[in-house]
C-alpha positions in Angstrom: -169.8 26.8 -19.1 -170.4 23.9 -21.4 -170.0 20.3 -20.9 -166.8 20.2 -23.3 -165.3 23.2 -20.8 -166.1 20.9 -17.7 -164.4 17.8 -19.4 -161.2 19.9 -19.9 -161.2 20.8 -16.2 -161.6 17.6 -15.2 -159.0 16.3 -17.4 -156.6 18.9 -15.7 -157.7 18.0 -12.1 -157.1 13.8 -13.0 -153.7 14.9 -14.4 -152.8 16.4 -11.1 -154.2 13.7 -8.5 -153.7 10.1 -7.4 -156.3 8.2 -8.8 -156.4 5.4 -6.0 -158.5 8.1 -3.9 -161.1 8.4 -6.3 -161.7 4.4 -7.4 -164.6 4.1 -6.0 -166.1 7.4 -7.9 -164.6 6.6 -10.8 -165.9 2.8 -10.6 -169.4 4.2 -9.7 -169.1 6.5 -12.9 -168.3 3.6 -15.2 -171.3 1.8 -14.1 -173.3 5.3 -15.9 -172.0 5.1 -19.0 -173.4 3.3 -22.6 -172.4 0.2 -22.6 -170.1 1.3 -25.9 -168.5 3.4 -23.3 -167.8 0.3 -21.2 -166.6 -1.8 -23.8 -164.0 0.9 -24.7 -163.1 1.9 -21.0 -162.6 -2.1 -20.7 -160.1 -2.5 -23.6 -158.2 0.7 -22.8 -157.9 -0.8 -19.0 -156.8 -4.1 -20.4 -154.3 -2.7 -22.4 -152.5 -1.5 -19.1 -152.9 -4.9 -17.4 -149.4 -6.4 -17.1 -149.2 -9.4 -19.8 -147.4 -11.0 -17.1 -150.4 -10.4 -14.6 -151.9 -14.0 -13.6 -155.2 -12.2 -14.6 -154.4 -11.1 -17.8 -155.2 -14.3 -20.0 -158.6 -14.3 -18.0 -159.5 -10.7 -18.2 -158.6 -10.8 -22.0 -161.2 -13.6 -22.2 -164.0 -11.9 -20.8 -163.1 -8.7 -22.3 -163.3 -10.4 -25.7 -166.5 -12.1 -24.5 -168.5 -9.2 -23.8 -166.9 -7.2 -26.9 -168.1 -10.5 -29.3 -171.8 -10.3 -27.3 -172.3 -6.8 -28.0 -171.6 -7.2 -31.7 -174.2 -10.0 -31.8 -176.7 -8.0 -30.2 -176.4 -5.0 -32.6 
């Protein structure tokens, strides 16, 4: 099987399980991806943080700084 086939199986499995049960594994996997993928993941996750959350502003500032720093380093 190819990596693409594995990815499809994983996507189907993720759709069926409670991701909270895999929080540690997901966090560890996010540490292994490239910096660009980490930034994309941060932006995707930030879009899911409720705007009314007390942490929204702080997290927005951190993600914006991470993205800006990455663009400077290119």
